[in-house]
C-alpha positions in Angstrom: -2.9 76.6 -46.9 -2.2 73.9 -43.9 -4.1 74.2 -41.1 -4.6 72.2 -37.9 -4.8 68.5 -39.2 -2.0 68.7 -41.6 0.3 70.5 -39.1 -0.5 67.6 -36.6 -0.1 64.8 -39.8 3.4 66.6 -41.1 4.5 66.7 -37.6 3.9 63.0 -36.4 5.6 62.4 -39.8 8.7 64.4 -39.4 9.2 62.2 -35.6 8.7 59.1 -37.7 11.6 60.0 -40.4 13.8 62.3 -39.3 13.9 62.4 -35.2 17.3 62.1 -33.9 19.0 62.7 -37.6 21.4 66.0 -37.1 21.2 69.0 -39.6 24.4 69.1 -41.5 23.4 72.5 -43.1 20.4 75.0 -42.7 19.7 77.7 -45.5 16.9 80.5 -44.7 15.5 82.9 -47.0 17.0 81.5 -50.1 13.8 82.9 -52.2 13.0 85.8 -50.3 9.2 86.1 -50.4 7.1 89.3 -49.5 5.2 87.6 -47.1 7.8 85.2 -45.3 8.7 86.5 -42.2 11.8 84.9 -39.8 13.0 85.9 -36.2 16.5 87.6 -36.6 18.8 87.5 -39.3 17.8 84.1 -41.4 21.7 84.2 -42.4 22.0 83.2 -38.7 20.2 80.2 -39.2 23.0 77.9 -40.1 24.9 78.9 -37.0 21.6 78.3 -34.8 21.2 74.6 -36.0 24.0 72.9 -37.8 25.7 69.8 -36.2 22.3 69.7 -33.8 19.6 66.7 -33.9 16.1 66.9 -34.7 14.0 66.5 -31.6 9.9 66.1 -31.2 7.6 67.9 -33.7 4.0 68.7 -33.5 1.4 70.8 -34.6 0.4 73.8 -32.9 -2.5 75.5 -34.5 -1.5 76.2 -38.2 2.0 75.9 -37.4 4.8 72.9 -37.4 7.1 73.1 -34.2 10.0 70.9 -34.3 12.4 70.9 -31.1 16.3 71.2 -32.3 18.2 70.8 -29.0 18.3 74.2 -27.5 16.4 75.8 -30.5 13.1 75.5 -31.6 12.1 75.8 -35.4 8.2 77.1 -36.0 7.3 76.5 -39.7 3.9 78.1 -40.8 3.9 76.6 -44.0 4.0 73.3 -45.6 7.3 70.7 -44.9 8.4 68.3 -47.7 10.8 65.2 -47.3 13.3 64.4 -49.9 15.5 61.5 -50.2 19.0 60.7 -51.0 20.0 62.2 -54.1 16.4 63.6 -54.8 16.6 67.2 -56.4 16.3 69.9 -53.9 13.2 72.6 -55.2 14.6 75.6 -56.7 12.9 77.8 -54.4 12.4 77.5 -51.0 12.1 79.7 -47.5 13.9 77.1 -45.6 16.1 74.0 -46.4 17.8 71.5 -43.7 20.2 69.3 -45.3 20.4 66.3 -43.1 23.5 64.2 -42.0 22.1 61.1 -43.6 22.0 62.7 -47.2 17.9 63.5 -46.9 16.4 67.0 -46.7 13.4 68.8 -45.5 12.3 72.3 -46.8 9.7 74.3 -46.8 8.2 77.0 -49.2 5.4 79.6 -48.3 1.9 79.3 -49.9 0.6 82.6 -49.7 2.6 83.4 -46.5 4.5 81.7 -43.8 6.4 82.2 -40.8 9.9 80.4 -40.4 10.9 81.2 -36.8 14.3 79.8 -35.2 13.8 80.6 -31.5 15.6 79.8 -28.1 13.4 77.0 -26.0 10.8 79.2 -24.5 11.2 82.4 -26.2 7.9 84.1 -27.7 8.2 84.3 -31.4 6.0 88.1 -31.4 3.8 86.6 -34.2 0.4 86.6 -32.9 -1.2 83.3 -34.6 2.0 81.2 -33.5 2.1 82.5 -30.1 -1.7 82.4 -29.0 -1.7 79.1 -30.4 0.6 77.8 -27.8 -1.2 79.2 -25.0 -5.1 77.6 -26.1 -6.3 74.5 -26.2 -6.3 72.6 -29.2 -9.7 71.4 -30.5 -8.1 68.1 -30.7 -7.8 67.5 -26.6 -10.1 67.1 -24.4 -9.5 70.8 -22.6 -11.4 72.1 -25.5 -14.8 71.2 -24.2 -18.3 72.5 -24.3 -17.7 75.0 -21.6 -14.5 76.5 -23.2 -16.0 76.5 -26.7 -19.1 79.1 -24.8 -16.3 80.8 -22.8 -14.9 82.1 -26.5 -18.2 84.0 -26.7 -18.5 87.6 -25.8 -20.8 90.5 -26.1 -19.5 91.2 -29.6 -20.0 87.6 -30.5 -23.8 88.0 -31.7 -22.9 90.6 -34.0 -20.5 88.2 -35.9 -20.9 85.4 -38.9 -20.2 82.1 -38.1 -17.5 82.3 -40.0 -15.9 85.2 -38.6 -16.4 83.8 -35.2 -14.6 80.3 -35.9 -12.0 81.6 -38.5 -11.0 84.9 -36.9 -9.5 86.7 -34.1 -7.1 83.3 -33.5 -10.2 81.9 -31.2 -9.7 78.5 -32.3 -5.9 78.3 -33.5 -5.5 76.1 -36.9 -9.0 76.3 -37.8 -9.2 78.5 -40.6 -10.8 79.2 -43.8 -10.3 75.9 -45.3 -11.3 73.6 -42.8 -14.1 76.1 -42.1 -16.4 74.7 -45.1 -16.8 71.1 -43.8 -17.4 71.9 -40.3 -20.1 74.5 -41.1 -21.5 72.0 -43.5 -21.7 69.4 -41.1 -23.2 71.8 -38.0 -25.6 72.4 -41.4 -24.7 76.5 -40.5 -24.3 79.0 -43.5 -21.3 80.7 -43.2 -23.2 84.2 -43.4 -25.3 83.3 -40.4 -24.9 85.7 -37.4 -24.3 84.0 -34.2 -26.7 85.9 -32.3 -29.7 84.0 -34.5 -28.2 80.7 -33.4 -30.1 77.8 -31.2 -28.9 76.1 -28.6 -28.9 73.2 -30.3 -27.2 74.6 -33.2 -24.5 76.1 -31.0 -24.2 72.4 -29.8 -24.1 71.3 -33.4 -21.0 73.9 -34.3 -18.8 72.8 -31.1 -19.4 69.1 -32.0 -18.7 69.7 -35.7 -15.5 71.4 -34.8 -14.5 68.8 -32.5 -15.5 65.8 -35.1 -14.6 67.0 -38.2 -11.0 68.1 -37.2 -10.5 64.7 -35.6 -11.8 62.9 -38.9 -9.5 65.3 -40.7 -6.4 64.4 -38.7 -7.1 60.8 -38.2 -7.1 60.9 -42.2 -3.9 61.9 -42.8 -5.5 65.7 -43.8 -7.9 67.2 -46.5 -7.2 65.9 -49.8 -6.6 69.5 -51.0 -3.6 69.4 -49.5 -0.3 67.4 -49.3 1.6 65.7 -46.6 5.3 65.8 -45.8 5.9 63.2 -48.6 3.7 65.3 -51.1 1.0 63.0 -50.8 -3.1 64.0 -50.8 -4.7 63.6 -47.6 -6.9 61.1 -47.3 -10.0 63.1 -45.6 -12.5 63.6 -48.8 -13.7 67.0 -48.6 -17.6 67.7 -48.8 -16.8 71.4 -49.7 -13.8 72.7 -51.7 -12.9 73.8 -54.6 -12.8 69.9 -55.8 -16.5 70.0 -55.4 -17.9 72.7 -56.7 -20.8 72.2 -58.8 -21.2 68.5 -57.7 -24.3 67.2 -55.7 -24.0 67.2 -52.2 -23.9 63.6 -50.6 -26.7 64.3 -48.0 -29.2 66.2 -49.9 -27.9 66.1 -53.7 -28.3 69.8 -53.9 -25.4 71.4 -56.4 -22.7 72.7 -54.5 -21.6 76.5 -55.1 -18.8 78.9 -54.3 -18.9 82.4 -53.4 -17.1 85.1 -52.1 -17.2 86.2 -48.5 -14.8 88.2 -46.3 -12.1 88.2 -48.8 -12.1 84.6 -49.3 -14.0 81.5 -50.7 -17.0 79.9 -49.0 -18.5 76.7 -50.4 -22.2 76.1 -49.5 -24.8 73.6 -49.7 -28.1 75.3 -50.6 -29.9 72.5 -49.3 -28.3 71.9 -45.9 -26.8 75.3 -44.8 -30.0 77.9 -45.3 -29.5 81.2 -45.4 
């Protein structure tokens, strides 16, 4: 699933590739998906978007937000670019045919939101709406005092994974980017937040900032793809690609576990349980 680094990277690529080009035709919900959500009637998306020019795009948490004159498209799924005469995907949840013969398409992975909103209107989808209200960990407003403010009376009982990647405390930080953040901080995912020392909390904050910045600057993770279908340039330490390999820091064998309904990848040497 794309997370904050990929939404920022893909949005920047849309700005460089499609900004200013008008939408000739918009198709939404051509391939119905159980976990794809729309605002209003998807059949009305063409009336809302056709003839309008693509404006600025940006990454908002795990959502790619594209301004289209008086509308905003908010897409919580990968977006792909298709050159002139290039075949369009057989299945998609959103397709924008552009006036220059190119196209943009989006297809849900496990799930995804495909919202077409009047500017300034909330989507009514918690993840996206909260992401617009809260500071991005890529920005200066996400500092140590703000990070500390995310903790409350219930935090000590939460695991490090639950604190970082649930309840939209840090929009765009999900189970994918979580793995390298916790490895960089040398914190085991199941570790209770109440057991972390002040030095470990500082390491966790710094890892959130530095790892997400590195992932973004390097074009996203190598487990995900950009606007043109290319893998990101950030080489993940902990992911499905590295299970069974030696840790680059301590040479312990990296392993996979199941926790909180998803996979966690850990180094038994660097992240003590």
